[in-house]
N, C-alpha and C positions, 0 to 999 in steps of 0.2 A: 386850439381845442375848444369844443363847445361846452358851456356850463350846463348844469341841469336845467336851468331856466331856458336856455337856448334850445335844448332838446324838446322841452314841453311846448315850444312855440311852433315846431314843425307840424305841417299838415299830415294827416293820415291819408292813405290811399283812398279811403271812402270820401274824405273831404275833397280831394282832388277830382275824383270821379263826379261828385255832386256838382262841383264848380263847372266842369266841362259840360255836363248835362244842362245845367242852368243857362249857360251862355248859348248853347245850341238849341234851346227850346223852339225858337222861331226860325232856326237855320242860321248858320254862321260859317264863314270861311276859316280855314285853319289859322291864318295870321291873327284873326280876331280872338280866337280861342287861346293862342299862345300868349298874347298880351293880356287878355282878360283873366286867365287862370295862372299867370306868372310861371309859365313853363318854357322849355326850349323845344324845338321842333322834333328832336330825337325822342324826348319823353312823350310828347304829344302823339307821335306815331305809334309808340308802344301802347299807350292808353286807348287810342282810337281802335287799334286792332282788337284789344280785349273787349271793349265796349260793343263793337260791331259783332263780334263772335257771340256775345251774350244777348244780342238783340236789343240793346239799349239805345243805339243810334243807327242811322243810315248815313252812308256817305255817297254822294253822287260823284261819279267818276268823270274825268275829263278836265278841261281847263276851268279854273275857278270852282273847283269842287266844293260842295256845300255839305256841311255836317248838320244833321237834324236829329233831335231827340225823338224817339219813338214813344208810343203809348206806354210800353213797358218802362221806358226811361222816365216818363212823367210819374208813373207809379212809384218807381224807386225814389225819385226826389221827394214825393209826398211822404213816404215812409221815413226817409232819412231825416227830413226836417221835423217830422213829428217826434221821432225818437230823440233828436237833439234837443228839442223843446222840453221833453220830459226830463231829460238828464240835467238840464240847466235850471229846473225849478227848485 
C-alpha cells in the first residue's frame, strides 16, 4: 500500500503530458519518449492519441514514426512551466 508521501510523489496527467511534449520538441521516436518520460508503450499510445486529437503533437506514420510537438504544443509547454513557476514561488 502506498503511503501519503508516496501518493504525493506521483505525476499528474499534466506533468506527463508536459514531459512528452518536452521530449518531442525537435522530434523523437516512441522508444525515446517511453524511456525519457518513464512510461510503458501502452500508456504512451493512450497519451499520443489524446495529444494528437488535441493538436499538440503530430505523428509521422510508417517505419520509424516520429512524434513532434506542434506550435500549439509549444504554447502548452510555455503556459505549463509558467504556471508551475508561479506555484512554486
